[in-house]
N, C-alpha and C positions, 0 to 999 in steps of 0.2 A: 538403488534403482526403484522405480515405481513398479509395484507388483501388478502385472497384467494377466494373471491367471484367471481363466473364465470359469465362473460358477453357473452351470447351465440352468439350474432351477431358479436361482436368483435372477438371471438374465431374462428368463421367460416372464417372470412376474414384473420385472422392470419394463419390458416391452408392452405388456398388457396395460400397465398403468399409464405409459406414454400414449398409447392408442386412445384410452378413455379420456385423456385430458388434452389431446391435440398438441403434444409436445414434440418439437423438433429441436435438436441440439446442434449448436454451431460448432465448427471445428476451430482449432487454434489458428489454422491458416486464414479462416474467415474473420476471426477477431483481429488478426494482424492486418488483413487486407480486405475491407468490406466490399470491394468490387467483385469478390468471389461469392457474395451472398445472393441467393436466388431473387429475382425481381418480384416474385409473388410475396416473399417475406417483406421486402422493402415497401411494397404498395400497402400491405396491411399495417405496417408500422405507422403510416401516416394518420391512423385513427387511434393510436395508442399513446398514452402519456408516459413520460420518462420513468416515473416511479410506479406505474400501474402494476397490479399483480396479474400479469399476462405472460404466458410462456414465450410469446414473441419477444419480450424484453431480454431474453437470453442473448438475442442477437445485438443488443446494445452493450454487451460486455466488450467494450472497445474504446480506444482513445480517439476514435474518428467520428463520434456522434455529432450530429448537427446541434449546436449549442442552444437548445430550446427545450422547454419543459413539456411541450405537447406536440406530438405528431411529427417529430423530426426524423430524418433518415441519416445520411452521412455527409461529412465534409472532409476537408483536409484535417490533419491531426490537430487536436485542441492544445494550444500552448500560448503562453504570453511571454513577452520580454520586458524585464524590469528596466525603467529608465535610470540613468546614472544619478539624476537629481535625488532619487530615492535611496539607491544603494551606496552612493558615495565612492564607487570604484569605477575604473575605466573598463574593466572586463564586461562582456555582454553576458548577462545571466538570463537563461530561459527556463521555463518550467511547464511541464505538462499539467493540464487542468483536470482534477478528479471530479469536480462538481457535475460534469456531464455524463457520468456513469449513473445507472439506476442506483438509488440510495444516496447519491451525491458523493460517493467515495470509490476509489479504485480497488478497494478490498473485495468487491464482488468478483473481480478477476482472479485474485488469489484463491478465494473459496471455490470458485468454479473449477479451477485447476485441481483442487483436492477432491471434490465430490464426483465430478463427471467420470474420471477413469474408473472409479469404484462402481458407478452406476452402469456403464456400458460393458463392464465385464461381469456383472451380476454379483459382485462381491457385496454390494449394498442392495438389499432387497427393500424397496419402498413400501411394501405391504407389511413389513415386520420391523425393520430397523428404524431407529431414530438417529438423526445426524447431530452430534454434539459439537458445538463450536466454542471452545475455550479461547478467550481473548481478553486483552487489556484495552481494546479500542474498537475500531470499526469492523474488524474481521468477523465478529459474531453477527453484526448487522448484515454484512454481505452474505455470510453463510446461511442465516435464517431466510434472507430474501431469495437466494438461489434455491434453497430447499422448497420454499413455497411455490416457486415457478416450476420446479421439477416434481411437484406433488409428493414431497417427502416430509415427514415430521421432523421437527428440529428442537434442540435444546440449546439455548444461549447461556453462556457463563461469562461473567465479567465482574470486575471489582465494584464494590458498593459505592465507592467515591467517584465513579465516572459521572459524566454530565447527566443532568435530569433529562435532557432531550433524547439521549440514547435509550434510556430505560422506557420512556414514554412511547417511543417508536417501536421498540422490541416487543412490548406487551401486545401490540396489534398484529405482529407478524409471526413471532416464534411460538411454538407450542408450549414451551416452558422457558422461564427466565430465572436464572439462579445468580444471586449476588453473593460474591465471596468477600471476605474481610480485606480492607485496605484500599490502596490507590493504584496508580498506573504501574508501579514497580513491584507490586505484590503478586508476581506470577506463580510462585511456589504454592500459594494458597489455591490458585486455579488448578495447578497440577494435582494437588491433594484431592480436590473435588472430583477430577476426572478419574483418579484412582478409585475413589469411593464408588463412583457410578459403574466403573468397569467391574468392580468386585460384587456389586449388589444387583446389577441389571444386565440381563443377557441381550437385551434388544438395542443396546447403544453401540454406535460406531463413533470413535473419537477422531475428529479431524483437527489435530493439533498443528496450527500453522507454523510453530517453531521447529517442527520436525518433518512435516509433510512436503515431499519433493514436488508435488503438484504446484505448490507455491512458487518454487524455483522455476518450474517450467513455464508458467504464465508470464512471469516478468522477463525471463530470458527471451521467450519467443514473441511476446507482444509488446511489453513496455520498452525493451531495448530498441527494437526497430522503430518504434514511435518516436523516441528521443532522437534517433539518428535522422529520421525524416524531418523532424522539427529543425535540427541543425542545418540540414541541406536546404531548408526553406528560407533561411535567413539571407538577407541581401548584404553584400559586401565582398570585397576582393581579399583573397588570402586568409580567410578565416580558418581557425583550427579549433577542434574540440579539445580544450585543454584539460577539462576535468568534469567530474560528476560527483554530486554529494547527496547522500540519502541517510536520514536518521533511521536508526535501527529499532524497529519494534520486533517483528519476526525476522527481519533482515531479508525478506523475500525480494524486495525491490533492489537490493544489492546485486541480484542476479542479472538485472538489466545492465549493470555495470560490467559484468562479465562479457556480455554481448558487445557492448560498446568498446571494450578494450581489444576485442578481436578486430573490430573495424578501425579503431584509432589507437594503435599500440603505444603511442607516446603519452596518452592522457593519464591523469591521476584519478584514482577512485577513492573517495573518502566516505567513512561511516560516521554519522553523528550520534550523540547521546546527550542526556541531560547532565549538566555539571553537578547537580545535586545527587546524581546516581552514576558516578564515573567508573563503571565496571570495566570497560575496555581500556580506558585511559590509565587507571592505576589500581585495578582490582577492587574498586570501591563499591559502595552500596548506599541506599537511602531513598526516601520518598521524594517525589517531584510532581510538577503540574503540567508537563508537556504530554498530553494524553496520547496513548498508543505507542510510546517508545520507552526504552530504558527499563528493562525488566530484571536486572540483577543477575543476568546470566548471558552466555554467548549462545545464540540460537544454533541448533544443529544444521540448519540450512544455509548458514553463512560460510561462504568460501573465503575464509580469512586470508589464505595465502595470496589471494588476488587483490587485497586491500592495501592501499598505499598510505592512508592517513586516518587518524581518529581526531574528531573535532567535538568538543564539549560546548553546549549552549546553556546559558544561564536561564533558569525559570523566569526571572524578572524581565529578561529581554523579550521573550516570546509572549508573556502575559500582557505586558504593558503595550507592546506593539499591536496586540489584538485590539486593544481599546483605541489606540491611535488610528488604526485602519478602518474602524467601524463606528465612528461617531462624527457628527457634523462639526464639532470643534476640531477634531483631528483632521478632517478633510479640509477645513478652512485654512488651517496652518500649512498643510502640505501644499495647497494650491497657491496661497498668497505669499507665504514666506519661503518655503522650500523650492517653489517653482516646479513642482511635479505636475505634469500635464493633466488637465481635467479628464481627458479621455482615458487616462490610466487610473486615476482615482476611482473611477467607476468600477474598476476591476479588482480593487482591494478586497472586496467581500469574497473573492475566490480563494483566499488564504485562510485555512483553519490554523489551529495552534501548531501542529506539527509541520504544516506548510511554511509557516513563519520561521520555524526552527531550521527547515531545509534551506530557506533563503539566507538565513544568517550563516549557515555552514558555507554556502557558496561565497558569501562576502569575505569570510575569514580565509577561505582558500585563495581567493583572488588577491587579498592583501599579503598573504604569506609568500605566494609565488610571484608577487609583483606583476600580475597579468595586465596585458594591454588591451587596446580596442580590437586587436586581431584575435583575442582569446575568448572562447565561449565556455561557460560553465553551465551545466545542466542539472536539473533536479525535477521533482514532481510535487504537485500540491495534492496531497492525498485526499483531502476533503476541503470544504469551505467553512465560512464562519457560521453557517446555519445551525450547526450543532453546538454552538458555544455562546449563545446569547445570554445564558444564565451566568457564564463566567464573567461577562462584561458587567452584569448587575452586581456580582460579588465584588469586583474591583471597585465599583462605585461605593459600595457599602464600606469597604476597607480603607479606601483612600480619599473618599469624598467625591463630589460631583466633578466631572471632567471639565477642563477649561483649556483655552488656547495656551496658557502658561504651562500647564501640564503636558500639552501636546508638544510644545517646544522642548521641554525636558526629555520626553520620550524619544523624540526624533534625534536629538543631539546625543543623548546618553545611550539609548538602547538600540539605535540604528547606526548612526555615524560614529558613535563611540566604541563600537565593537572592535576589539583588538585581536592580535594573534597569540593570545595566551590560551592556556587550557586546550592545547592541541599538540599532536605528535605525528611527525613524519616517521612511518614505520620502517625499521630495519628488518632483515630476515629474522633475527632473534626476537624482535618485538612482536612480529606476526605470530611466531611460534608460541610466544608466551600467551597471547590471546587465544589461539587455537587450543592450547593445552587446558584452558579453563573449561572447555566443553566436557572434559573428563568427569569433573565433579558433579555436574548436572546430569549428563546424558548416560555415562557408563555406570556411575555409582548409583544414581537415583532412578533413571528412566529406562534402563534395560538395554541400552545400545552396547555393542561389543567393542572390545579392545582392538580387534582387527579392523573394524570399520572406521573408527576414529583415526587410525593410522592411514587407512586407505584414502581418507579425505585429504590428508596432507601429502602422502608420498605417491599415490597413484594418479598419474596425469589423466587417465581415462575415467576417473570417478565422476567428475562433474560433466564432462562432455558426453559420457554415456547417458546421463539423465537428460541432457539437452536433446540428444538424438532420438529419444523415445517418442518425440512428437509425431513422427511419421506413423508409427504403429498405433498410437492413440487416435490420431485423426482417422485412420482406416477403421478402427473399431467404432468411432462415432458415425462415420458414413454407413457402415454396415447396420448399426442400430437404427438409424433413420430409414434405411431401405426396408428393414423388416417391419417397422411400424406402418409404413406407407402413408404417414400423416402428411408429409410434404406434398405428395402427389395430389392429395385431396383438398389442399388449401386453395 
């Protein structure tokens, strides 16, 4: 459960900081349904850019933002549907679009879910504490951004081999940026750094996305309903939500699958990972290039018992498709030879590397279950290609300049050539095997208890109890806003 104990002194300081900086905090209900957002906020957003450092952008932590970089308010949920000419399968594949969050990534939602409950209870004192955001991807970007909007100091921690774009942006937003050794899968080095900070500095509060249940709460309460809304927005008779696939970084997005399975009990929920680091598939390990996923452990926040399938995605597939989707040679081939509609080719920049991996997971699921035109498979595009231009340049240096011939290779081999290998439909025992891997990271190394790891598996109320805390947290947010009086003055 999320600790909601109130620290009165810390809360008073947080209230004063909010008053000084005109901060109003949205509720989870408002992030889920923007029609609940006050009109005064909506009017002021018309003068605010999507990435601006403005507290008003807290109200853009939503899947419903108008898809524009300047002055947008809200629209229906942002999603795209992939044409069969691209996917090569009959099933209808849809994906929520993360580009239209501030920072261009949905991780601002996960980090919001972690920081705000601590802030409105006074557990986090913005006049003293620094928010530490350990991450292998976009989470530390989202955390640093939310910290800035909430007038909190931040420390971003991420592996040194992450993309140059991430570091360049963080240097402008975070108070401190710490690069740890290794690549996407070197999460232990990040944990080691947080242990060091905890032991040497009293002013830090660690928001570890792999264990923070605020991560679960955001995706269950906001992302899950958004996917369900996108499904119901589709045209067609007799459609069914057959499945959902999410690659696992922190596994927070898997919580949206928990929501969806309550609404669509027949659907299958799959978790994806990098083939070069197959921890869930066969207890494996290794380095890989799908940024933000596959960290050599099972996240504490992953409800493994509710997961039906593990799907591994090859580095080469996601990397080469990134270049196919973001070059004029690739676009020409897709348009003229593959028959992909021009209107969709314009949307390919919405897929970052992990988004491409998510798409491939959906394709593999559709092929495995032989899904038809009546079946819908859902996922999310966590970020866009904007953070990976340097990766395309690296591919050009490694493989030579791109051409239509290479585009044909990538389309046939890395998209339509994807098969149903390196995946497993999970039995009860297989789920239990994956869940048991949590013990070595979280009980032996990270201080979790034997009782709690068993509760995650055996206690049916463990996860639903966390989901239900949203009512109390929203009440605390509303009380916080009422005490600051900022909303009334806007």
